[in-house]
VMD Tcl script that builds the backbone (N, CA, C; Angstrom):
set m [mol new atoms 513]
animate dup $m
set s [atomselect $m all]
$s set {name element resname resid chain x y z} {
  {N N MET 1 A 38.952 9.012 4.633}
  {CA C MET 1 A 37.928 8.813 4.558}
  {C C MET 1 A 36.908 9.700 3.511}
  {N N ILE 2 A 36.237 9.126 2.708}
  {CA C ILE 2 A 35.719 9.999 1.368}
  {C C ILE 2 A 34.507 10.485 1.878}
  {N N PRO 3 A 34.557 11.915 1.980}
  {CA C PRO 3 A 33.520 12.528 2.415}
  {C C PRO 3 A 31.887 12.622 1.822}
  {N N SER 4 A 32.284 12.693 -0.066}
  {CA C SER 4 A 30.909 12.166 -0.366}
  {C C SER 4 A 31.509 11.116 -1.767}
  {N N ILE 5 A 30.429 10.514 -2.255}
  {CA C ILE 5 A 30.409 9.497 -2.982}
  {C C ILE 5 A 29.188 9.853 -4.010}
  {N N ALA 6 A 29.377 9.816 -5.384}
  {CA C ALA 6 A 27.982 9.886 -6.168}
  {C C ALA 6 A 27.985 8.274 -6.795}
  {N N LEU 7 A 26.534 7.979 -6.628}
  {CA C LEU 7 A 25.963 6.785 -7.196}
  {C C LEU 7 A 25.245 6.863 -8.064}
  {N N GLY 8 A 25.687 7.206 -9.476}
  {CA C GLY 8 A 24.373 7.510 -10.499}
  {C C GLY 8 A 23.790 8.800 -9.885}
  {N N PRO 9 A 22.539 9.195 -9.758}
  {CA C PRO 9 A 21.886 10.513 -9.650}
  {C C PRO 9 A 21.982 10.602 -7.935}
  {N N ASP 10 A 22.254 9.793 -7.264}
  {CA C ASP 10 A 22.445 9.782 -5.490}
  {C C ASP 10 A 23.723 10.322 -5.287}
  {N N VAL 11 A 23.793 11.005 -3.877}
  {CA C VAL 11 A 25.117 11.524 -3.476}
  {C C VAL 11 A 25.076 10.705 -2.106}
  {N N VAL 12 A 25.967 10.050 -1.615}
  {CA C VAL 12 A 26.244 9.891 -0.360}
  {C C VAL 12 A 27.044 10.550 0.336}
  {N N VAL 13 A 26.672 10.914 1.471}
  {CA C VAL 13 A 27.687 12.056 2.082}
  {C C VAL 13 A 28.027 11.448 3.521}
  {N N ARG 14 A 29.213 11.252 4.037}
  {CA C ARG 14 A 29.833 11.114 5.422}
  {C C ARG 14 A 29.640 11.814 6.252}
  {N N THR 15 A 28.987 11.666 7.120}
  {CA C THR 15 A 28.991 12.634 8.490}
  {C C THR 15 A 29.495 11.845 9.522}
  {N N THR 16 A 29.765 12.845 10.893}
  {CA C THR 16 A 29.973 12.270 12.064}
  {C C THR 16 A 29.479 11.324 12.506}
  {N N LEU 17 A 27.950 11.172 12.450}
  {CA C LEU 17 A 27.055 10.441 12.732}
  {C C LEU 17 A 26.920 8.880 12.177}
  {N N GLY 18 A 27.247 9.380 10.663}
  {CA C GLY 18 A 27.121 7.923 9.942}
  {C C GLY 18 A 27.095 8.535 8.152}
  {N N ILE 19 A 26.196 8.144 7.631}
  {CA C ILE 19 A 25.910 8.753 6.204}
  {C C ILE 19 A 24.638 9.473 6.151}
  {N N GLU 20 A 24.675 10.318 5.154}
  {CA C GLU 20 A 23.243 10.833 4.535}
  {C C GLU 20 A 23.225 10.665 2.957}
  {N N ILE 21 A 22.152 9.920 2.687}
  {CA C ILE 21 A 21.874 9.655 1.246}
  {C C ILE 21 A 20.822 10.788 0.918}
  {N N TYR 22 A 21.457 11.259 -0.227}
  {CA C TYR 22 A 20.557 12.462 -1.106}
  {C C TYR 22 A 20.429 11.607 -2.512}
  {N N THR 23 A 18.696 11.765 -2.640}
  {CA C THR 23 A 18.272 11.062 -3.790}
  {C C THR 23 A 17.254 12.188 -4.422}
  {N N PRO 24 A 16.944 11.762 -5.755}
  {CA C PRO 24 A 16.095 12.608 -6.165}
  {C C PRO 24 A 14.752 12.236 -6.139}
  {N N TRP 25 A 14.377 11.067 -5.809}
  {CA C TRP 25 A 13.166 10.938 -5.277}
  {C C TRP 25 A 13.214 9.744 -3.903}
  {N N PRO 26 A 12.118 9.492 -3.517}
  {CA C PRO 26 A 12.018 9.029 -2.076}
  {C C PRO 26 A 12.104 7.457 -2.414}
  {N N MET 27 A 12.408 7.015 -1.420}
  {CA C MET 27 A 12.691 5.103 -1.489}
  {C C MET 27 A 11.951 4.491 -0.870}
  {N N PRO 28 A 10.639 4.211 -1.172}
  {CA C PRO 28 A 9.685 3.656 -0.331}
  {C C PRO 28 A 9.998 2.315 0.284}
  {N N ASP 29 A 11.152 1.512 -0.326}
  {CA C ASP 29 A 11.071 0.272 0.591}
  {C C ASP 29 A 12.280 0.590 1.879}
  {N N TRP 30 A 12.222 1.317 1.917}
  {CA C TRP 30 A 13.231 1.752 3.163}
  {C C TRP 30 A 12.426 2.011 4.004}
  {N N ASP 31 A 12.258 1.206 5.035}
  {CA C ASP 31 A 11.203 1.284 6.389}
  {C C ASP 31 A 11.854 1.865 7.604}
  {N N ILE 32 A 11.544 2.840 8.176}
  {CA C ILE 32 A 12.153 2.999 9.348}
  {C C ILE 32 A 11.427 2.503 10.484}
  {N N SER 33 A 11.849 1.928 11.294}
  {CA C SER 33 A 11.059 1.444 12.368}
  {C C SER 33 A 12.173 1.527 13.585}
  {N N PRO 34 A 11.543 1.690 14.830}
  {CA C PRO 34 A 12.685 1.581 15.878}
  {C C PRO 34 A 12.478 0.296 16.367}
  {N N HIS 35 A 12.104 -0.471 16.211}
  {CA C HIS 35 A 11.598 -2.033 16.543}
  {C C HIS 35 A 12.476 -3.007 15.721}
  {N N ARG 36 A 12.259 -2.746 14.341}
  {CA C ARG 36 A 13.039 -3.811 13.527}
  {C C ARG 36 A 13.971 -2.653 12.365}
  {N N PRO 37 A 14.602 -2.050 12.646}
  {CA C PRO 37 A 15.255 -0.912 11.757}
  {C C PRO 37 A 16.193 -1.652 10.502}
  {N N THR 38 A 15.864 -0.928 9.553}
  {CA C THR 38 A 16.087 -1.470 8.429}
  {C C THR 38 A 17.760 -0.930 8.275}
  {N N VAL 39 A 18.689 -2.005 7.782}
  {CA C VAL 39 A 20.043 -1.900 7.594}
  {C C VAL 39 A 20.337 -1.707 6.121}
  {N N ILE 40 A 21.345 -0.895 6.522}
  {CA C ILE 40 A 21.576 -0.196 5.086}
  {C C ILE 40 A 23.404 -0.333 4.822}
  {N N ARG 41 A 23.485 -1.661 4.156}
  {CA C ARG 41 A 24.883 -2.043 3.953}
  {C C ARG 41 A 25.794 -1.106 2.820}
  {N N PHE 42 A 26.530 -0.208 3.247}
  {CA C PHE 42 A 27.639 0.535 2.251}
  {C C PHE 42 A 28.840 0.716 2.193}
  {N N HIS 43 A 29.169 0.215 1.363}
  {CA C HIS 43 A 30.834 -0.019 1.104}
  {C C HIS 43 A 31.511 -1.045 2.555}
  {N N GLY 44 A 30.809 -2.008 2.858}
  {CA C GLY 44 A 31.191 -3.180 3.604}
  {C C GLY 44 A 30.709 -2.603 4.875}
  {N N ASP 45 A 30.316 -1.500 5.336}
  {CA C ASP 45 A 29.846 -0.965 6.355}
  {C C ASP 45 A 28.275 -0.931 6.629}
  {N N ASP 46 A 27.717 -1.499 7.974}
  {CA C ASP 46 A 26.145 -1.496 8.010}
  {C C ASP 46 A 25.902 0.079 8.998}
  {N N PHE 47 A 24.851 0.572 8.370}
  {CA C PHE 47 A 24.165 1.493 9.052}
  {C C PHE 47 A 23.079 1.512 9.364}
  {N N LEU 48 A 22.169 1.739 10.513}
  {CA C LEU 48 A 20.382 1.587 10.779}
  {C C LEU 48 A 20.108 2.543 10.432}
  {N N LEU 49 A 18.965 2.810 9.574}
  {CA C LEU 49 A 18.111 3.501 9.061}
  {C C LEU 49 A 17.595 4.281 10.143}
  {N N VAL 50 A 18.054 5.354 10.894}
  {CA C VAL 50 A 17.269 6.306 11.722}
  {C C VAL 50 A 16.298 7.624 11.141}
  {N N GLY 51 A 16.729 8.075 10.192}
  {CA C GLY 51 A 15.904 9.292 9.803}
  {C C GLY 51 A 15.057 9.249 9.026}
  {N N SER 52 A 14.387 10.100 8.269}
  {CA C SER 52 A 13.116 9.923 7.609}
  {C C SER 52 A 13.344 10.897 6.098}
  {N N ALA 53 A 12.984 10.687 5.527}
  {CA C ALA 53 A 13.007 11.182 3.922}
  {C C ALA 53 A 12.517 12.851 4.186}
  {N N ARG 54 A 13.214 13.481 4.021}
  {CA C ARG 54 A 13.181 14.929 3.894}
  {C C ARG 54 A 13.477 15.795 2.984}
  {N N PRO 55 A 12.649 17.065 2.635}
  {CA C PRO 55 A 13.328 17.879 1.555}
  {C C PRO 55 A 14.670 18.411 1.857}
  {N N SER 56 A 15.537 18.553 0.799}
  {CA C SER 56 A 16.538 19.019 0.954}
  {C C SER 56 A 16.703 20.198 0.113}
  {N N SER 57 A 17.659 21.378 -0.011}
  {CA C SER 57 A 18.033 22.554 -0.656}
  {C C SER 57 A 17.896 22.256 -2.260}
  {N N ALA 58 A 18.211 20.976 -2.401}
  {CA C ALA 58 A 18.187 20.854 -4.359}
  {C C ALA 58 A 16.726 20.153 -4.592}
  {N N GLY 59 A 15.926 19.793 -3.563}
  {CA C GLY 59 A 14.753 19.318 -3.841}
  {C C GLY 59 A 14.517 17.912 -3.860}
  {N N SER 60 A 15.724 17.216 -3.310}
  {CA C SER 60 A 15.758 15.490 -3.393}
  {C C SER 60 A 15.464 15.116 -1.930}
  {N N ALA 61 A 15.121 14.104 -1.652}
  {CA C ALA 61 A 15.022 13.468 -0.622}
  {C C ALA 61 A 16.314 12.773 0.152}
  {N N THR 62 A 16.207 13.147 1.563}
  {CA C THR 62 A 17.367 12.698 2.363}
  {C C THR 62 A 16.936 11.560 3.481}
  {N N SER 63 A 17.734 10.464 3.225}
  {CA C SER 63 A 17.584 9.616 4.005}
  {C C SER 63 A 19.003 9.584 5.235}
  {N N CYS 64 A 18.837 9.642 6.423}
  {CA C CYS 64 A 20.122 9.680 7.455}
  {C C CYS 64 A 19.932 8.407 7.851}
  {N N SER 65 A 21.575 7.740 8.182}
  {CA C SER 65 A 21.521 6.439 8.743}
  {C C SER 65 A 22.769 6.930 10.020}
  {N N ALA 66 A 22.536 6.082 10.754}
  {CA C ALA 66 A 23.502 6.262 12.185}
  {C C ALA 66 A 24.401 4.632 12.020}
  {N N PRO 67 A 25.880 4.899 12.263}
  {CA C PRO 67 A 26.395 3.225 11.910}
  {C C PRO 67 A 25.699 2.360 13.369}
  {N N THR 68 A 25.847 1.064 12.945}
  {CA C THR 68 A 25.206 0.207 13.886}
  {C C THR 68 A 26.480 -0.138 15.109}
  {N N ARG 69 A 25.587 -0.102 16.164}
  {CA C ARG 69 A 26.369 -0.762 17.319}
  {C C ARG 69 A 26.158 -2.104 17.517}
  {N N ARG 70 A 26.871 -2.528 18.293}
  {CA C ARG 70 A 26.423 -3.731 19.125}
  {C C ARG 70 A 25.128 -3.538 20.301}
  {N N ARG 71 A 24.032 -3.407 19.621}
  {CA C ARG 71 A 23.091 -3.489 20.458}
  {C C ARG 71 A 21.915 -4.609 20.469}
  {N N ALA 72 A 21.477 -4.722 21.436}
  {CA C ALA 72 A 20.401 -5.773 21.238}
  {C C ALA 72 A 19.090 -5.529 20.208}
  {N N HIS 73 A 19.294 -5.444 18.991}
  {CA C HIS 73 A 18.006 -5.168 18.083}
  {C C HIS 73 A 17.941 -6.498 17.020}
  {N N VAL 74 A 17.024 -6.471 16.659}
  {CA C VAL 74 A 16.717 -7.141 15.262}
  {C C VAL 74 A 16.141 -6.605 14.258}
  {N N PRO 75 A 17.233 -6.563 13.274}
  {CA C PRO 75 A 17.112 -5.933 12.161}
  {C C PRO 75 A 16.060 -6.522 11.255}
  {N N GLY 76 A 14.942 -5.434 10.410}
  {CA C GLY 76 A 14.223 -5.936 9.554}
  {C C GLY 76 A 14.590 -6.514 8.996}
  {N N LYS 77 A 15.241 -5.728 7.395}
  {CA C LYS 77 A 15.543 -6.083 6.326}
  {C C LYS 77 A 17.373 -5.681 6.131}
  {N N THR 78 A 17.874 -6.140 5.198}
  {CA C THR 78 A 19.249 -5.260 4.922}
  {C C THR 78 A 19.569 -5.336 3.426}
  {N N ILE 79 A 19.582 -3.582 2.776}
  {CA C ILE 79 A 19.639 -3.514 1.678}
  {C C ILE 79 A 21.212 -3.019 1.540}
  {N N VAL 80 A 21.500 -3.754 0.610}
  {CA C VAL 80 A 23.049 -3.433 -0.205}
  {C C VAL 80 A 22.976 -2.213 -1.021}
  {N N TYR 81 A 23.137 -1.216 -0.409}
  {CA C TYR 81 A 23.246 0.131 -1.294}
  {C C TYR 81 A 24.616 0.239 -2.039}
  {N N ASP 82 A 24.600 0.048 -3.395}
  {CA C ASP 82 A 25.618 0.264 -4.043}
  {C C ASP 82 A 25.201 0.558 -5.499}
  {N N LEU 83 A 25.942 0.755 -6.356}
  {CA C LEU 83 A 25.700 1.519 -7.915}
  {C C LEU 83 A 24.688 0.280 -8.521}
  {N N GLN 84 A 25.035 -0.702 -8.489}
  {CA C GLN 84 A 23.789 -1.728 -8.529}
  {C C GLN 84 A 22.425 -1.469 -8.334}
  {N N TYR 85 A 22.186 -1.322 -7.077}
  {CA C TYR 85 A 20.716 -1.097 -6.562}
  {C C TYR 85 A 20.083 0.303 -6.939}
  {N N VAL 86 A 21.032 1.193 -6.944}
  {CA C VAL 86 A 20.499 2.570 -7.876}
  {C C VAL 86 A 20.452 2.520 -9.213}
  {N N ARG 87 A 21.201 1.640 -9.788}
  {CA C ARG 87 A 20.588 1.560 -11.250}
  {C C ARG 87 A 19.467 0.708 -11.246}
  {N N GLU 88 A 19.182 -0.276 -10.561}
  {CA C GLU 88 A 18.228 -1.443 -10.492}
  {C C GLU 88 A 16.935 -0.272 -10.312}
  {N N ARG 89 A 16.932 0.633 -9.189}
  {CA C ARG 89 A 16.218 1.436 -8.842}
  {C C ARG 89 A 15.589 2.731 -9.870}
  {N N GLU 90 A 16.440 3.031 -10.861}
  {CA C GLU 90 A 16.177 3.750 -11.881}
  {C C GLU 90 A 15.722 3.153 -13.135}
  {N N ARG 91 A 16.198 1.920 -13.170}
  {CA C ARG 91 A 15.452 0.986 -14.198}
  {C C ARG 91 A 13.927 0.723 -13.997}
  {N N ALA 92 A 13.817 0.542 -12.934}
  {CA C ALA 92 A 12.136 0.007 -12.118}
  {C C ALA 92 A 11.350 1.621 -12.410}
  {N N ARG 93 A 12.188 2.477 -11.849}
  {CA C ARG 93 A 11.332 3.791 -12.059}
  {C C ARG 93 A 10.785 4.207 -13.543}
  {N N ARG 94 A 11.624 4.159 -14.503}
  {CA C ARG 94 A 11.454 4.311 -15.636}
  {C C ARG 94 A 10.581 3.316 -16.094}
  {N N GLU 95 A 10.659 2.338 -16.005}
  {CA C GLU 95 A 9.363 1.234 -16.609}
  {C C GLU 95 A 8.143 1.272 -15.797}
  {N N GLN 96 A 8.094 1.985 -14.799}
  {CA C GLN 96 A 6.707 1.999 -13.866}
  {C C GLN 96 A 5.712 2.519 -14.713}
  {N N PRO 97 A 6.115 3.704 -15.626}
  {CA C PRO 97 A 4.553 4.333 -16.249}
  {C C PRO 97 A 4.074 3.129 -17.419}
  {N N LEU 98 A 4.922 2.419 -17.922}
  {CA C LEU 98 A 4.676 1.356 -19.315}
  {C C LEU 98 A 4.234 0.167 -18.244}
  {N N ARG 99 A 4.494 -0.245 -17.259}
  {CA C ARG 99 A 4.125 -1.747 -16.441}
  {C C ARG 99 A 2.177 -1.049 -16.288}
  {N N VAL 100 A 2.213 0.145 -15.621}
  {CA C VAL 100 A 1.210 0.420 -15.257}
  {C C VAL 100 A -0.086 0.765 -16.590}
  {N N GLY 101 A 0.383 1.337 -17.494}
  {CA C GLY 101 A -0.216 1.285 -18.611}
  {C C GLY 101 A -0.924 0.010 -19.389}
  {N N SER 102 A 0.247 -0.941 -18.929}
  {CA C SER 102 A 0.352 -2.274 -19.916}
  {C C SER 102 A -0.768 -2.898 -18.718}
  {N N ALA 103 A -0.812 -2.872 -17.292}
  {CA C ALA 103 A -1.701 -3.443 -16.472}
  {C C ALA 103 A -3.049 -3.385 -16.604}
  {N N ARG 104 A -3.112 -1.721 -17.091}
  {CA C ARG 104 A -4.476 -1.778 -17.199}
  {C C ARG 104 A -5.593 -2.005 -18.495}
  {N N ALA 105 A -4.760 -2.100 -19.519}
  {CA C ALA 105 A -4.753 -2.689 -20.865}
  {C C ALA 105 A -5.096 -4.265 -20.609}
  {N N LEU 106 A -4.105 -5.149 -19.701}
  {CA C LEU 106 A -4.373 -6.356 -19.718}
  {C C LEU 106 A -5.522 -6.742 -18.596}
  {N N TRP 107 A -5.940 -5.919 -17.993}
  {CA C TRP 107 A -7.238 -6.069 -17.195}
  {C C TRP 107 A -8.549 -6.797 -17.988}
  {N N CYS 108 A -8.541 -6.302 -19.291}
  {CA C CYS 108 A -9.395 -6.360 -20.118}
  {C C CYS 108 A -9.515 -8.136 -20.530}
  {N N LEU 109 A -8.094 -8.390 -20.262}
  {CA C LEU 109 A -7.928 -9.966 -21.075}
  {C C LEU 109 A -7.891 -10.730 -19.705}
  {N N ALA 110 A -8.003 -10.446 -18.145}
  {CA C ALA 110 A -7.949 -10.978 -16.890}
  {C C ALA 110 A -8.654 -12.252 -17.004}
  {N N PRO 111 A -9.927 -12.265 -17.311}
  {CA C PRO 111 A -10.635 -13.391 -17.315}
  {C C PRO 111 A -10.167 -14.604 -18.460}
  {N N LEU 112 A -9.276 -14.351 -19.421}
  {CA C LEU 112 A -8.584 -15.412 -19.979}
  {C C LEU 112 A -7.320 -15.810 -19.108}
  {N N PHE 113 A -6.686 -14.926 -18.289}
  {CA C PHE 113 A -5.410 -15.212 -17.708}
  {C C PHE 113 A -5.818 -16.362 -16.752}
  {N N GLY 114 A -7.097 -16.269 -16.187}
  {CA C GLY 114 A -7.300 -17.352 -15.125}
  {C C GLY 114 A -7.094 -18.597 -15.580}
  {N N PHE 115 A -7.319 -18.759 -16.915}
  {CA C PHE 115 A -6.822 -20.540 -17.408}
  {C C PHE 115 A -5.785 -20.756 -17.655}
  {N N ALA 116 A -4.652 -19.521 -17.661}
  {CA C ALA 116 A -3.463 -19.539 -17.689}
  {C C ALA 116 A -2.731 -20.607 -16.818}
  {N N PRO 117 A -1.646 -20.976 -17.030}
  {CA C PRO 117 A -1.143 -22.220 -16.051}
  {C C PRO 117 A -0.284 -21.128 -14.651}
  {N N SER 118 A -0.142 -21.665 -13.568}
  {CA C SER 118 A 0.341 -21.056 -12.550}
  {C C SER 118 A 1.552 -20.269 -12.940}
  {N N ARG 119 A 2.427 -20.544 -13.505}
  {CA C ARG 119 A 3.869 -20.057 -14.009}
  {C C ARG 119 A 3.891 -18.607 -14.689}
  {N N ILE 120 A 2.668 -18.793 -15.629}
  {CA C ILE 120 A 2.145 -17.326 -16.273}
  {C C ILE 120 A 1.707 -16.429 -15.411}
  {N N GLN 121 A 0.803 -16.851 -14.488}
  {CA C GLN 121 A 0.045 -15.903 -13.891}
  {C C GLN 121 A 1.149 -15.367 -12.578}
  {N N ARG 122 A 1.977 -16.117 -12.215}
  {CA C ARG 122 A 3.140 -15.765 -11.315}
  {C C ARG 122 A 4.125 -14.770 -11.990}
  {N N LEU 123 A 4.105 -14.734 -13.322}
  {CA C LEU 123 A 4.679 -13.864 -14.041}
  {C C LEU 123 A 3.972 -12.667 -14.376}
  {N N LEU 124 A 2.622 -12.757 -14.564}
  {CA C LEU 124 A 1.629 -11.631 -15.167}
  {C C LEU 124 A 1.637 -10.467 -13.733}
  {N N HIS 125 A 1.711 -11.333 -12.236}
  {CA C HIS 125 A 1.810 -10.992 -10.909}
  {C C HIS 125 A 2.958 -10.073 -10.640}
  {N N HIS 126 A 4.159 -10.713 -11.396}
  {CA C HIS 126 A 5.380 -9.955 -11.011}
  {C C HIS 126 A 5.670 -8.729 -11.700}
  {N N HIS 127 A 5.205 -9.121 -13.223}
  {CA C HIS 127 A 5.586 -7.698 -14.035}
  {C C HIS 127 A 4.657 -7.007 -13.891}
  {N N PHE 128 A 3.284 -6.979 -14.049}
  {CA C PHE 128 A 1.976 -6.114 -14.176}
  {C C PHE 128 A 0.921 -5.975 -12.774}
  {N N GLY 129 A 1.385 -6.896 -11.888}
  {CA C GLY 129 A 0.481 -6.747 -10.498}
  {C C GLY 129 A -0.634 -7.305 -10.768}
  {N N LEU 130 A -0.979 -8.003 -11.533}
  {CA C LEU 130 A -2.205 -8.880 -11.643}
  {C C LEU 130 A -2.209 -10.122 -10.580}
  {N N LEU 131 A -3.291 -9.611 -9.726}
  {CA C LEU 131 A -3.111 -10.927 -8.953}
  {C C LEU 131 A -3.689 -12.180 -9.222}
  {N N PRO 132 A -2.867 -13.278 -9.235}
  {CA C PRO 132 A -3.570 -14.646 -9.608}
  {C C PRO 132 A -4.762 -15.250 -8.907}
  {N N ALA 133 A -5.203 -14.796 -7.638}
  {CA C ALA 133 A -6.401 -15.280 -6.960}
  {C C ALA 133 A -7.619 -14.142 -8.070}
  {N N THR 134 A -7.228 -13.173 -7.909}
  {CA C THR 134 A -8.422 -11.870 -8.765}
  {C C THR 134 A -8.675 -12.729 -10.120}
  {N N VAL 135 A -7.362 -12.878 -10.930}
  {CA C VAL 135 A -7.713 -13.371 -12.187}
  {C C VAL 135 A -8.454 -14.161 -12.414}
  {N N THR 136 A -8.219 -15.469 -11.218}
  {CA C THR 136 A -8.941 -16.449 -11.617}
  {C C THR 136 A -10.548 -16.256 -11.629}
  {N N TRP 137 A -10.672 -15.702 -10.557}
  {CA C TRP 137 A -12.206 -15.170 -10.103}
  {C C TRP 137 A -12.594 -14.611 -10.995}
  {N N ALA 138 A -11.739 -13.530 -12.103}
  {CA C ALA 138 A -12.462 -13.180 -13.190}
  {C C ALA 138 A -12.802 -14.303 -14.293}
  {N N SER 139 A -12.160 -15.153 -14.176}
  {CA C SER 139 A -12.276 -16.336 -15.193}
  {C C SER 139 A -13.419 -17.188 -14.532}
  {N N VAL 140 A -13.765 -17.533 -13.468}
  {CA C VAL 140 A -14.955 -18.116 -12.586}
  {C C VAL 140 A -16.201 -16.998 -13.076}
  {N N ILE 141 A -15.788 -15.949 -12.898}
  {CA C ILE 141 A -17.375 -15.450 -12.878}
  {C C ILE 141 A -17.719 -15.201 -14.851}
  {N N VAL 142 A -16.537 -15.005 -15.449}
  {CA C VAL 142 A -17.246 -15.102 -16.693}
  {C C VAL 142 A -17.370 -16.562 -17.289}
  {N N GLU 143 A -16.613 -17.416 -16.270}
  {CA C GLU 143 A -17.410 -18.799 -17.171}
  {C C GLU 143 A -18.837 -19.016 -16.968}
  {N N TYR 144 A -19.165 -18.613 -15.380}
  {CA C TYR 144 A -20.559 -18.672 -15.071}
  {C C TYR 144 A -21.270 -18.096 -15.802}
  {N N GLY 145 A -21.176 -16.872 -16.383}
  {CA C GLY 145 A -21.860 -15.689 -17.017}
  {C C GLY 145 A -22.240 -16.252 -18.557}
  {N N VAL 146 A -21.136 -17.144 -19.012}
  {CA C VAL 146 A -21.097 -17.794 -20.282}
  {C C VAL 146 A -22.214 -18.929 -20.183}
  {N N ALA 147 A -21.965 -19.509 -19.617}
  {CA C ALA 147 A -23.037 -21.018 -18.760}
  {C C ALA 147 A -24.666 -20.541 -18.679}
  {N N LEU 148 A -24.564 -19.138 -18.017}
  {CA C LEU 148 A -25.932 -18.690 -17.641}
  {C C LEU 148 A -26.427 -18.405 -19.105}
  {N N ILE 149 A -25.598 -17.358 -19.864}
  {CA C ILE 149 A -26.158 -17.356 -21.358}
  {C C ILE 149 A -26.490 -18.342 -22.221}
  {N N ALA 150 A -25.636 -19.663 -22.138}
  {CA C ALA 150 A -25.688 -20.388 -23.039}
  {C C ALA 150 A -26.908 -21.429 -22.471}
  {N N ALA 151 A -27.478 -21.287 -21.225}
  {CA C ALA 151 A -28.429 -22.073 -20.753}
  {C C ALA 151 A -29.790 -21.268 -21.394}
  {N N LEU 152 A -29.716 -19.762 -21.037}
  {CA C LEU 152 A -31.073 -19.198 -21.465}
  {C C LEU 152 A -30.948 -19.212 -23.327}
  {N N VAL 153 A -30.313 -19.294 -23.921}
  {CA C VAL 153 A -30.312 -19.277 -25.370}
  {C C VAL 153 A -30.799 -20.914 -25.776}
  {N N ILE 154 A -30.281 -22.121 -25.011}
  {CA C ILE 154 A -30.760 -23.259 -25.078}
  {C C ILE 154 A -32.406 -23.288 -24.621}
  {N N VAL 155 A -32.752 -22.742 -23.623}
  {CA C VAL 155 A -34.333 -22.563 -23.158}
  {C C VAL 155 A -35.185 -21.992 -23.968}
  {N N LEU 156 A -34.524 -20.936 -24.419}
  {CA C LEU 156 A -35.376 -19.877 -25.738}
  {C C LEU 156 A -35.473 -20.648 -26.752}
  {N N THR 157 A -34.500 -21.484 -27.338}
  {CA C THR 157 A -34.502 -22.335 -28.474}
  {C C THR 157 A -35.646 -23.112 -28.395}
  {N N VAL 158 A -35.552 -23.812 -27.433}
  {CA C VAL 158 A -36.326 -25.139 -27.235}
  {C C VAL 158 A -37.914 -24.669 -27.036}
  {N N THR 159 A -37.993 -23.578 -26.249}
  {CA C THR 159 A -39.596 -23.312 -26.331}
  {C C THR 159 A -40.005 -22.484 -27.683}
  {N N THR 160 A -38.819 -21.860 -28.128}
  {CA C THR 160 A -39.391 -21.141 -29.526}
  {C C THR 160 A -39.618 -22.143 -30.329}
  {N N ALA 161 A -38.800 -23.194 -30.505}
  {CA C ALA 161 A -39.423 -24.159 -31.679}
  {C C ALA 161 A -40.476 -24.946 -31.418}
  {N N ALA 162 A -40.478 -25.456 -29.751}
  {CA C ALA 162 A -42.069 -26.133 -29.577}
  {C C ALA 162 A -43.343 -25.337 -29.796}
  {N N ASP 163 A -43.201 -23.916 -29.728}
  {CA C ASP 163 A -44.209 -22.917 -30.391}
  {C C ASP 163 A -44.282 -23.040 -32.014}
  {N N TRP 164 A -43.023 -23.336 -32.310}
  {CA C TRP 164 A -43.492 -23.329 -33.675}
  {C C TRP 164 A -44.001 -24.518 -34.490}
  {N N LEU 165 A -43.488 -25.743 -33.517}
  {CA C LEU 165 A -44.099 -26.686 -34.261}
  {C C LEU 165 A -45.632 -27.032 -33.808}
  {N N ARG 166 A -46.245 -26.232 -32.657}
  {CA C ARG 166 A -47.198 -26.537 -32.576}
  {C C ARG 166 A -48.225 -25.768 -33.332}
  {N N SER 167 A -47.670 -24.424 -33.800}
  {CA C SER 167 A -48.571 -23.566 -34.555}
  {C C SER 167 A -48.196 -23.689 -36.275}
  {N N ALA 168 A -47.429 -24.727 -36.350}
  {CA C ALA 168 A -47.289 -25.417 -37.899}
  {C C ALA 168 A -48.652 -25.736 -38.442}
  {N N PRO 169 A -48.978 -25.706 -39.907}
  {CA C PRO 169 A -50.262 -26.348 -40.317}
  {C C PRO 169 A -49.387 -27.435 -40.357}
  {N N ASP 170 A -51.018 -28.488 -40.040}
  {CA C ASP 170 A -50.437 -30.076 -40.579}
  {C C ASP 170 A -50.768 -30.119 -42.014}
  {N N GLY 171 A -49.943 -31.099 -42.893}
  {CA C GLY 171 A -50.138 -31.105 -43.986}
  {C C GLY 171 A -49.117 -32.143 -44.467}
}
mol reanalyze $m
mol bondsrecalc $m
mol representation Tube
mol addrep $m
């Protein structure tokens, strides 16, 4: 049995109770619940997530797991924890500031995205967090605003033209 394995910046340590996973950052998608525990699949073995993220001596977060036993439990979700999972998490962490900055800039264009096809709206939601319903409502509000301004301009133009025609000299 291997006592510890390095997966990118993470270190997995086998203990007598299961495994401990030391990561530089907390993993928010790892839900700790006694009712529907998250199952961590590591090297073909399943472990129930029973511990919480806590600071370690190296300043990293630690998640503790116990091996699954044949108990009457309904797992919440299963996470396959391997090098590919760690690489994907690291890539998403590096791209997060770019996505947040881009999403803020894209909110200025949100009313235009409401007119986009649903496929494009789903991509914007997936990559930048722009909710399709919110973007569509922004489009509806802008559309009503433009219609109100256009109606106001037409009314002012008609009344101004009528006043001008009445005050024009006969001739």
